[in-house]
C-alpha positions, -999 to +999 in steps of 0.1 A: +696+340-458+664+345-478+633+328-464+620+298-483+584+298-494+562+269-482+561+251-515+576+222-535+577+227-572+584+207-604+601+217-636+592+212-672+620+192-687+654+176-684+672+210-679+661+243-666+651+272-688+662+308-682+626+316-671+626+287-646+660+298-632+648+333-627+615+322-612+629+298-587+656+323-577+630+350-570+604+328-554+626+305-533+606+272-530+617+250-501+621+219-523+616+204-557+601+172-571+611+152-602+589+132-626+595+109-656+597+139-680+627+151-660+646+118-663+673+109-688+708+096-682+723+096-647+746+125-655+717+146-668+696+139-637+725+148-613+731+180-633+694+189-631+693+183-594+724+205-589+709+232-611+677+232-590+695+236-558+718+263-573+688+284-583+678+289-546+713+288-531+706+259-509+728+228-514+707+209-489+673+216-505+653+184-506+646+168-540+615+146-540+604+118-563+577+091-564+597+059-566+575+032-553+579+002-577+554-012-601+536+014-622+546+044-601+583+045-606+600+075-621+635+060-624+635+031-649+662+010-666+690+017-672+690+043-644+673+019-619+658-016-621+621-022-626+609-031-591+578-050-581+547-031-569+537-030-532+510-056-539+537-081-548+554-074-515+521-078-497+515-112-515+549-124-503+541-112-467+508-132-467+528-164-476+558-157-454+557-128-430+595-125-422+603-127-459+577-101-468+590-077-441+626-082-452+617-077-489+598-044-480+629-032-462+653-043-489+632-027-517+632+007-499+669+003-491+676-003-528+655+028-537+678+048-514+709+036-533+693+045-566+682+080-554+712+090-534+737+086-562+716+111-582+712+136-554+675+128-548+669+128-511+631+122-504+609+094-516+570+096-515+568+062-499+553+042-482+517+041-495+496+034-464+462+034-481+440+004-475+417-003-505+382-015-503+363-037-528+354-017-559+376+013-552+393+032-580+425+016-592+444+048-587+458+030-557+453-006-567+486-025-567+503+005-551+488-007-518+504-035-498+470-051-493+436-048-478+446-058-442+455-027-421+478-047-399+498-059-430+499-023-443+513-011-410+540-037-408+551-034-444+549+004-444+570+006-413+596-017-429+597+004-461+601+037-441+629+022-421+646+010-453+646+045-467+658+061-435+686+036-431+698+048-465+695+085-456+664+092-476+634+110-462+602+089-464+568+105-471+538+084-462+507+089-483+478+097-486+467+109-452+442+101-437+435+074-463+428+071-501+417+034-501+379+041-502+381+065-531+358+054-560+371+082-582+407+090-593+416+123-576+438+131-605+406+137-625+377+142-601+370+148-564+363+115-546+337+116-518+339+090-490+307+085-470+320+059-445+313+065-409+340+078-385+339+044-368+347+026-402+374+051-410+390+046-376+389+008-379+405+007-413+417+039-431+433+058-402+450+029-385+482+028-406+487+065-402+481+064-365+505+035-361+532+053-381+524+088-369+560+092-357+573+093-392+587+127-403+566+135-433+532+128-450+512+137-480+475+145-479+446+130-498+423+151-521+393+133-507+361+145-490+353+126-458+316+134-452+318+121-416+343+148-408+339+177-433+313+172-460+323+204-478+361+203-483+386+176-492+412+167-465+439+188-482+419+220-477+399+211-446+410+227-414+387+202-396+403+171-411+438+184-406+432+198-371+409+172-356+420+140-375+455+144-388+470+164-360+445+154-333+432+119-335+460+104-357+486+124-337+508+133-366+531+162-359+555+158-388+558+177-421+524+177-439+526+182-477+496+186-499+490+162-527+496+178-561+477+210-567+475+204-604+452+174-599+416+180-608+401+172-574+408+206-560+385+235-570+395+271-576+423+287-595+459+281-584+463+311-561+431+300-543+443+265-540+476+275-524+459+298-500+433+272-490+459+245-485+480+267-461+449+280-443+438+245-436+470+236-418+493+220-444+529+229-440+538+228-478+520+233-511+530+208-537+528+216-575+542+190-598+536+195-635+561+223-641+537+246-659+550+281-654+516+299-654+503+276-627+535+279-606+533+317-607+497+314-593+509+290-566+537+313-556+515+344-555+496+331-524+522+309-508+538+325-477+572+320-461+579+288-443+579+299-407+569+288-372+558+253-365+559+245-402+596+255-404+604+235-373+588+204-389+607+210-421+640+213-403+632+182-384+625+163-416+659+175-430+676+157-402+666+123-417+686+131-449+722+120-448+749+104-469+742+068-475+765+039-469+770+019-502+792-009-488+763-034-487+746-025-520+755-056-540+747-079-511+713-063-507+706-066-544+715-102-544+693-109-514+664-091-529+667-111-561+661-142-541+626-129-534+619-114-568+640-130-595+622-112-623+635-078-614+657-065-642 
């Protein structure tokens, strides 16, 4: 079997072009990711997913998506309901902890029903960032709240909900995006908090859930660890903090390389990400010229990275749909406005 390259790629539209088919077949990405531009009717989505897997000859190739709820939700009605944001789950948790935990689990379990029937097998959830006062709203309502203990509890429930439905959870954005005062889609945030402050707040959810199978990095400079490079391309942050202090030995995926926070051209970005210790390079926007650049410096998925990837695949399985309607009814008791 042809070796997969250590990258996850997007595509431009709702069906594949001949150029995309040839490119994916030749370059063999390990997985793919879908965005709103790729989403139409259920049959179209399923066909696109099947086409992506067919190009690389791997029927088990993971298909990722950001399906959180609130403003970050790629599947919308009529394909999937509009779900509440994490902040609404956090608010319920503050009023009634058992109800909040149950709602977090149920929401993730409902996501798994929505995704599985389309062939999508990995969800970039839970968001474990802990915002501080005045931070950029790039996280905002995507966070469960400002209390690390609540974020830990609700993040764990969400991850368990996805896994119970056979969907791979990807926690983000390691080791913490909550202090960013800039949106990393457009600029490079610099966090000047001390290591003690970071340990007390930002790192805690990731440490508590370090056993989870996959995580996405943060394009953020933490001056207390590495004042020169953002976490995604910092061997010191990944080696000493992510793998060392946090203790995460799962599959580490870069955040999107098409975001403006990372410097350099696309070949340079890919090389820097892998050299720093990430297992996979993520490129999302489907722009062919950029993907060609990423592929030019992305190596085969081998060694420990391959072991982590294969371990993550073990969390993907066929879901059990027998309780779907009961779970939807139960969730509606918490959030009646979902439609």
